[in-house]
C-alpha positions, 0 to 999 in steps of 0.5 A, a space after each residue: 502230167 499223168 492223171 488218174 481216172 478221177 481227174 486227180 494228178 498222182 504227182 506234184 511239182 514244187 518249183 523253187 527259184 535258184 539263188 541269185 548267184 546260181 541263176 546263170 547255171 540253173 533253170 530251177 530247183 524243185 521237189 517232186 512227190 508221188 503218192 502210193 501209185 506206180 507212175 509210168 510216163 515219158 520225160 522229154 529231151 531236156 538239160 541235165 539234172 542233179 537228183 536226190 531220190 529221198 524216197 521210192 525207186 525209179 527206172 528209166 529206159 535208155 535204148 536197150 538198158 533199163 537203169 535204176 535210180 540210187 539215192 543220189 545221181 546225175 541225169 545227163 542231158 537227154 537228146 531224146 524223150 525217155 520212158 520212165 517209171 517210179 514206184 511210190 510213195 516217192 520224194 525227189 529233190 532236184 536241181 535242173 542244170 542248164 547247158 552253161 551249168 552242166 559245162 561248168 559243173 561237170 566238164 563233161 562233153 554232152 556228145 559223150 555223156 548223154 541219156 544216162 544216169 551218172 554217179 556223183 563221183 563221175 561229176 564231182 570231186 570225192 568229198 563233194 560226191 559223198 556229201 551229195 550221196 548222204 543227203 537222202 539218208 539225212 533227210 530220212 533221219 530228220 536231220 535236214 528238212 526240205 529247204 535245208 536239203 535244197 540249200 545243201 544241193 546248192 552249196 554242192 553246186 557252188 563248190 563244184 563250179 569251174 570258170 568257163 572260157 569266155 569263148 565257150 560261154 559265147 558258143 553256149 549263149 549264141 547257140 541258144 539265142 540262135 535256136 530261139 530266133 525263129 522256127 527254122 533258124 539258118 545255120 549260116 547265121 549261127 556260124 557267123 555269130 561264133 568266134 570259130 571256124 565252121 568245123 570248130 563250131 560244129 564240134 563245140 556245139 556237139 560238146 555242149 549240146 550233144 548234137 550237131 547244129 543240124 540235128 539240134 535245130 531239128 530237135 528243137 523244131 520238133 519240140 516246138 511243133 509238138 507244143 503247138 499241136 498240143 494247144 487246144 486252140 491251135 488252128 488247123 
């Protein structure tokens, strides 16, 4: 989190637990607020987000393109950290969607759709997309408060979820287990745990996570190493 010279954080997160029925698909819900400042920061590689930008304007750097936020959009899963800036005051409502949830809600391959903003209609059916797009205006008009807006986002997710094949769920869950099994997990251990050939497993991991198992484990190792090095009491 960026900190002002006086030590005061210019922005804040309020995290809200996902409803029980959506817990398998979401990391959490959240409300992000920024004061009158402009915030320039870096968003680390992470899973997809459904966002209602109720106040303010944000921009994110995607390779050679700078994309600007709209009232509602999806941030596709990020395969690398991205620079962003927000002009405050700003209020953002979000649903952090895990990899299982992204597959069930969007049906989009992360290999093809990553590191970009997606309009609601790319992910949702027309009626549901219009409902999402109208939430910011309803909040600004006082028709819904913070809690009601998050509830509406949850209803939209419920309506958009589809049932994933059990074998696809196995690929997602086993890959996550494999990534967390050690600092340097063995590729053969992943392939042995999946009900597919090596080539099929590589294709499906790229579909659900955006990268091959080799690149994926390197990314997770780098994130873990950076986390360890950032700890003030990390021994040499």
